[in-house]
N, C-alpha and C positions, 0 to 999 in steps of 0.2 A: 504494500500500500504506500504509494508515494505522496499523494496529496489528496486532501478531501476537498470537494468542490464547495462545500458550505458546512457550517456548524450543524451538529445534530440539533433537533428541536426539543429533545428530551435526553437526559443522561440518567441511566438506571444503574444501580449498584447492589451487589450482595454486601453483607457486612462481615460475617465470620470468615477469616482467611483473606479478606480484602482490606477492611478497615482495622481488623485485629489480626493477631498472629494465628488465629484459629483455636487458641487455647481457651479452655473454660476453667476458671479458677473458682474454687469453693472454699469458704472458711468453715470452721468447726461447727457453726450453727446452720450450715446449708445455704448461706448467702452466696450468690454467684457474682463474680467480678469479671470485667473485661477491660483490657488495656487498649485504649485508642491512641493513635498517633495524632497529635494536635496539628501537624502539618497538613493532614488531609482536609482540615476545615478550610484552609486557603483555597482548595479546589472547589469547595462549595461556594465560597465567596466569588471566585473567578467566574463560575457559571452564572451565579445570580447577577453579577454586573454585566454579563454578556446576554442576559435575558433568557437563560436556559434553565428550566426547572430540573430538579433532581428528584428521583424516586428511589426509595430503598425497598428491595424485595428480599426478604430473608425467611429462611425456614424456621428460625428460632422465634420465640415470642417472649420478650423480656422487657421489663421496665427500663433496663439499662439502655437498650436501643431507642426506646421511645423518648427517654430523657436526652440522649445525644442528638436525636433528630430535632427535638423541640428547641434545644439550645442553638442549633444551627439553622432553625426556622425552615426545616424541610417539611413541606406540606404533604407529600405523597409518601406515606409509610405503610408498607404491607408486611405484616409479621405473620408467622405461622403458615407461610405459603408453601404448598406442596408442588404446585404447577406454576412456576414463574412465567412461563411463556403465556399461559392463559391469562394471568393477571396483567401482564404487559400488554396483551392484545386488548383487554378491556380498558386499561388506562389510556392507551393510544386512541381507541375509539372515542372515549370521553373527551379527549383533547383535540380530536379531529386531525390526527396525524397517522402516518403509516409506520410500521416497525422499521421500514427502510430509512426512516428519518430519525432513528434513535441510535444511541450508543449504550453499550452494556459492558460491565466488568464483573466477572465471576471466576471462581476458582475450583469448583467441584462438579461432580457428576450431575447433580440436579441443575446445574447452570448450562449444560451443553445445549439443550434445545433453544434457549434464549441467546446464547453465544452465536449459534448458527443463524438465528432469525434476525438479529439486530443489524442495522445498517453498518455499524462499526462495532467490533467487539474486541475485548482484551482480557487477558488473564494476568494476574500478578506472577512474579518469578517463582513463587512457591507452589503454583498449581501443578498437579501431575501432568506429565507429557500428554497423556491420553485425553486430558481436558483442554490443555493449551493448544493442541492441534486444531481445535475448532474455532479458535479466536483469530482475528486478523493480526494481532500483535501481542507481545508479552512485555510487561514492564521489566526494567532492570531491578526494581525494588520488590521486596517481598511484601506480602500482606502484613499490615501492622507496622510497616516501616516507611509509609508514605506512598504506597502504590496507587491509591486513588488520586492523590494530587498529581503524581507523574502521569497517570492516564489522562486527566483533565488538561494538564499542560501540553501533552502531546496532541490532543485533539485541537486545542487552540492554536498551537504552533503550526500544525499541518494545514489549518484553514486560514492562516495568516492573521489570526485575531488575538494572539497572545500579548503582543505589545500594547494593544488597546486595553485589554483586561488588566494588565499590570499597571498601566497609567491610571486607570479608574480606581484600582485598589489603592494606589499611592495617594490619590486625591481623597479617597474615603478616609484613609488613616490621617491625613493632614487635617481634614475637616473635624475629625474627632479630637484632635489635639488642641483645637481652639475653642 
């Protein structure tokens, strides 16, 4: 994939293994913990500034993911999803776009149908080869180490929109400092 003709109109993402290292941590009382890499939040901001919504599609159903999505103001959050392709098709229909106008990043077997159907797809470096082979490209970074941000930056760079998003982000930061 050399260049994208235009930005996707929707970016969809898995969580475990993409935004996290895929580990599930439990304390002695049974509370679950997930470690998110804060650099991925810049990817969400870059997309927002570019007018592109983000959707989370995850098989897990936790308050942790809901809290992270709320903090980042991600409005399309689907948890406990068994058929991600079906949910993506429904979301696209509600937004009036085709799957070919979307981008998706996922890392495991349940992501393969959507990796194959999205206009642009990606897997993080830690995805098994038999999953990554269905994606258009693979990030250099592993899930939980900034793979989502790298995915977004790659999309923006390949469509010639990264410098604009970076400029808008700098302006946003500057306005918050005043």
